[in-house]
C-alpha positions in Angstrom: 0.0 0.0 0.0 3.0 2.3 0.2 2.5 3.3 -3.4 -0.9 4.8 -2.4 0.7 7.3 -0.2 1.0 10.9 -1.3 2.5 13.4 1.0 1.7 17.1 0.3 4.2 19.5 1.9 1.9 20.3 4.8 1.8 16.5 5.6 5.6 16.3 5.4 5.8 19.2 7.8 3.7 17.4 10.4 6.0 14.3 10.1 8.9 16.4 11.6 7.0 16.7 14.9 6.3 13.7 17.3 2.8 12.2 17.3 0.6 11.6 14.3 -2.4 13.6 15.5 -0.5 15.8 18.0 1.8 17.2 15.3 -1.2 18.2 13.1 -3.0 19.9 16.0 0.1 21.8 17.0 0.7 23.1 13.4 -3.0 24.1 13.1 -3.0 25.9 16.5 0.3 27.6 15.8 -0.9 29.1 12.5 -3.9 30.7 14.2 -1.8 31.9 17.2 0.9 33.4 14.9 -1.7 35.5 13.1 -3.3 36.6 16.4 0.1 37.5 17.9 1.0 39.6 14.9 -2.3 41.3 14.7 -2.5 41.9 18.5 0.7 44.0 18.3 -1.1 46.2 15.8 -4.5 46.8 17.4 -4.1 45.3 20.9 -7.5 44.9 22.7 -9.4 45.9 19.6 -8.8 42.3 18.4 -11.9 41.3 20.4 -14.0 44.1 19.1 -13.5 43.6 15.3 -13.8 39.8 15.5 -10.2 39.3 14.2 -9.8 36.8 17.2 -12.4 34.7 15.3 -10.2 34.8 12.2 -7.4 33.2 14.2 -9.8 30.4 15.3 -10.9 30.1 11.6 -7.3 29.6 10.4 -6.6 26.9 13.0 -9.9 25.1 12.3 -9.5 25.2 8.5 -6.0 23.7 8.8 -7.2 21.0 11.2 -10.0 20.2 8.8 -7.6 20.0 5.9 -5.4 17.5 7.8 -8.5 15.4 8.7 -9.7 15.4 5.1 -6.3 14.3 3.9 -6.2 11.5 6.3 -9.7 10.4 5.2 -8.5 10.5 1.5 -5.6 8.2 2.4 -8.0 5.7 4.0 -10.4 6.0 1.0 -7.6 5.3 -1.5 -6.4 2.3 0.4 -9.9 0.9 0.6 -10.5 1.4 -3.1 -7.2 -0.3 -4.0 -8.2 -3.3 -1.9 -11.4 -3.7 -3.9 -9.8 -3.1 -7.3 -6.7 -5.3 -7.1 -8.4 -8.7 -7.2 -9.7 -7.8 -10.7 -6.3 -6.6 -11.9 -7.1 -2.9 -11.5 -5.7 -0.2 -9.2 -6.1 3.4 -8.1 -4.4 5.7 -10.6 -1.9 7.1 -8.1 0.5 8.5 -10.6 -2.1 10.7 -12.2 -3.5 11.6 -8.7 0.0 12.5 -7.4 0.5 14.8 -10.5 -2.8 16.5 -9.8 -2.3 16.8 -6.1 1.3 17.9 -6.3 3.0 20.4 -4.1 3.1 22.8 -7.1 -0.6 22.6 -7.7 -1.4 22.9 -4.0 0.7 26.0 -3.8 -0.8 27.5 -6.9 -4.3 26.8 -5.8 -3.5 28.2 -2.4 -2.0 31.4 -3.8 -4.9 32.0 -6.1 -7.6 31.7 -3.4 -5.3 33.4 -0.8 -4.9 36.5 -3.0 -8.6 36.4 -4.1 -9.6 36.4 -0.4 -7.4 39.5 0.2 -9.0 41.2 -2.8 -12.5 40.4 -1.6 -11.6 41.6 1.9 -10.3 44.9 0.5 -13.5 45.3 -1.5 -15.6 44.7 1.6 -13.7 47.4 3.4 -11.0 46.3 5.8 -11.9 46.6 9.5 -8.5 48.1 10.3 -7.1 51.3 8.9 -3.5 51.7 10.2 -0.8 50.4 7.9 0.5 47.7 10.2 -3.0 46.5 11.1 -3.9 46.3 7.4 -0.8 44.2 6.7 -1.6 41.7 9.5 -5.3 41.4 8.7 -4.5 40.8 5.0 -2.1 38.1 6.1 -4.9 36.5 8.0 -7.2 36.6 4.9 -4.4 35.2 2.8 -3.8 32.3 5.2 -7.5 31.4 5.3 -7.7 31.6 1.5 -4.5 29.6 1.0 -5.7 26.8 3.2 -9.1 26.9 1.6 -7.6 26.8 -1.9 -5.7 23.7 -1.0 -8.9 22.2 0.1 -10.6 23.1 -3.1 -7.9 21.3 -5.1 -8.3 18.3 -2.7 -12.0 18.2 -3.4 -11.3 18.0 -7.2 -8.8 15.2 -6.5 -11.5 13.2 -4.6 -13.8 13.7 -7.6 -11.2 12.4 -10.1 -10.3 9.4 -7.9 -13.9 8.2 -7.4 -14.7 8.7 -11.0 -11.8 6.5 -11.9 -12.9 3.9 -9.3 -16.4 3.9 -10.7 -15.2 3.0 -14.2 -13.1 0.1 -13.0 -15.3 -1.3 -10.2 -18.0 -3.1 -12.3 -16.8 -6.5 -11.4 -16.5 -5.6 -7.7 -20.2 -4.6 -7.2 -22.2 -7.1 -5.2 -25.9 -6.6 -4.5 -25.7 -9.1 -1.6 -23.3 -6.8 0.3 -24.5 -6.1 3.8 -24.1 -2.3 3.3 -27.1 -2.3 1.0 -25.4 -0.3 -1.8 -23.3 -2.9 -3.7 -20.3 -2.6 -1.4 -19.7 1.1 -2.0 -20.8 2.5 1.4 -17.2 3.2 2.4 -17.1 5.8 -0.4 -20.3 7.4 0.8 -18.9 7.6 4.4 -15.8 9.3 3.1 -17.8 11.8 1.1 -19.9 12.7 4.2 -16.6 13.5 6.0 -15.3 15.7 3.1 -18.6 17.5 2.9 -18.9 18.0 6.7 -15.5 19.5 7.2 -16.0 21.8 4.2 -19.4 22.8 5.7 -17.9 23.6 9.1 -15.3 25.9 7.6 -17.9 27.5 5.4 -20.1 28.3 8.3 -17.2 29.8 10.2 -16.4 32.0 7.1 -20.0 33.2 7.0 -20.0 34.0 10.7 -16.8 36.0 10.3 -18.3 37.9 7.3 -21.5 38.6 9.2 -19.9 39.8 12.4 -17.1 41.9 11.0 -17.6 45.7 10.9 -16.6 46.2 7.3 -15.7 49.8 6.5 -16.4 49.8 2.7 -19.5 51.1 1.0 -22.5 48.9 1.5 -23.7 49.0 -2.1 -25.7 46.1 -3.6 -22.7 45.0 -5.6 -20.6 44.6 -2.5 -23.5 42.8 -0.7 -23.9 40.4 -3.7 -20.1 39.8 -3.6 -20.3 39.0 0.1 -23.2 36.6 -0.5 -21.2 34.9 -3.3 -18.2 34.4 -1.0 -20.5 33.1 1.8 -22.3 30.7 -0.5 -19.1 29.3 -2.2 -18.0 27.0 0.6 -21.6 25.7 1.0 -21.6 25.0 -2.8 -18.3 23.1 -2.5 -19.7 21.1 0.4 -22.6 20.0 -1.7 -20.3 19.4 -4.7 -18.0 17.0 -2.9 -21.0 15.2 -1.4 -22.9 14.7 -4.6 -20.7 15.1 -7.7 -18.2 12.2 -7.0 -21.2 9.9 -6.3 -22.9 10.6 -9.6 -20.5 8.4 -11.7 -20.8 5.7 -9.0 -24.6 6.0 -9.1 -24.6 5.5 -12.8 -22.4 2.4 -12.7 -24.4 0.9 -9.8 -27.7 1.6 -11.7 -26.4 -0.2 -14.8 -25.1 -3.1 -12.7 -28.5 -3.4 -11.0 -30.4 -3.3 -14.3 -28.1 -5.9 -15.7 -28.4 -8.2 -12.8 -32.2 -7.8 -12.9 -32.2 -8.8 -16.6 -30.1 -11.9 -15.8 -32.3 -13.0 -13.0 -35.5 -12.5 -15.0 -34.1 -14.5 -17.9 -33.0 -17.3 -15.6 -36.4 -17.4 -13.8 -38.1 -17.6 -17.2 -35.9 -20.5 -18.2 -36.7 -22.3 -14.9 -40.4 -21.7 -15.4 -40.4 -23.2 -18.8 -38.5 -26.2 -17.6 -41.0 -26.7 -14.8 -43.9 -26.7 -17.2 -42.5 -29.7 -19.0 -44.2 -32.7 -17.5 -41.5 -35.2 -18.6 -39.0 -33.9 -16.1 -38.0 -36.3 -13.3 -39.2 -35.6 -9.8 -35.6 -35.0 -8.5 -34.9 -32.7 -11.4 -38.1 -30.7 -10.7 -37.2 -30.4 -7.0 -33.8 -28.9 -8.0 -35.5 -26.5 -10.4 -37.9 -25.4 -7.7 -35.1 -24.8 -5.3 -33.2 -22.9 -7.9 -36.3 -20.9 -8.7 -36.7 -20.0 -5.0 -33.0 -19.1 -4.7 -33.3 -16.7 -7.7 -36.4 -15.1 -6.4 -34.7 -14.4 -3.1 -31.8 -13.0 -4.9 -34.1 -10.8 -6.9 -35.6 -9.5 -3.7 -32.1 -8.7 -2.3 -31.3 -6.9 -5.6 -34.5 -4.8 -5.4 -33.3 -3.5 -2.0 -29.9 -2.5 -3.2 -29.4 1.3 -3.3 -27.7 2.9 -6.3 -26.3 5.8 -4.3 -23.3 5.0 -1.9 -25.0 6.4 1.2 -26.7 4.7 4.1 -29.4 6.2 6.3 -26.9 6.5 9.1 -24.4 8.5 6.9 -27.1 10.8 5.6 -28.3 11.4 9.2 -24.9 12.3 10.4 -24.5 14.8 7.6 -27.9 16.3 8.3 -27.0 16.6 12.0 -23.8 18.5 11.0 -25.8 20.7 8.5 -28.6 21.5 10.9 -26.2 22.2 13.8 -24.2 24.6 11.7 -27.2 26.4 10.4 -28.7 26.8 13.8 -25.3 28.1 15.1 -25.2 30.8 12.4 -28.9 31.6 11.9 -29.1 34.5 14.4 -26.0 36.0 12.9 -27.4 35.8 9.4 -30.6 37.5 10.3 -28.8 40.2 12.2 -26.5 40.9 9.2 -29.4 41.0 6.8 -31.2 43.5 9.0 -28.1 45.7 9.3 -27.5 45.6 5.5 -31.1 46.6 4.8 -30.9 49.5 7.3 -27.7 50.7 5.8 -28.9 50.3 2.3 -31.9 52.5 3.0 -29.9 55.4 4.3 
């Protein structure tokens, strides 16, 4: 399984510290604290008034979520490889490593980091002094950089699962206890990816709602804020649904094909039973075979063609509802403030 491992630069950095989980927690926390320390020297106690303290928490949370998502991707790739290898296939790790290379992670991070700074500047920075502007922009860049790496990772998940779906036709099994042809492990991973993206998205929306932006509150700026708020939610839904679409298509074709085979075999058995010249022992074997095929057909009818269980869907809904409830009051307050300012 060693060939399945890919180590982005932020993973290699964590290896330098002791403890698999501890090192990632330390790096995540230190990133947030580094921003807070630098920004505190610029505005001191105002850090609690302009919600820049929450930006530090957001940086740490986003980095921790990225580490957790990367760990989940490692586990997913290993599981897919276990299922593919018996049929002579394997996960396309060379292509995936090229896609999720350090260079691409840095480029994606730079793009979203700079874009986040531009958007923050358009909204109107909450700090006006030169040093405070520099530190707050560094915070925006860090959040955008980490988020940009996450966006590239989401695309990598999409590519990997699409490749698996095309090669897994011989692996599907409608008798699998998971109820979705043996693909539930993919649905479980997608729920994790979607949930961590959603958590970061909600924190971004809370920060945007709570910050006292100093720019003009025109409708164009308000629409830009809404776009930047909605984008992480859209990515959360994308990583939950888009990678599963190709798998759903293959599972549906597999189920249709198995249904046709069972119907044809049942018809053949029925015609054989109608022949009176069959021996008694032969007729008993046919009836047993007929009953077996009928039971198999019932099992097939219960197979889901989406790689999600009720439990996995429920966990995602709990995360979704919890995050919505946590930010609902903030959303309403920001909308009311925007409407009041827009009417002035």
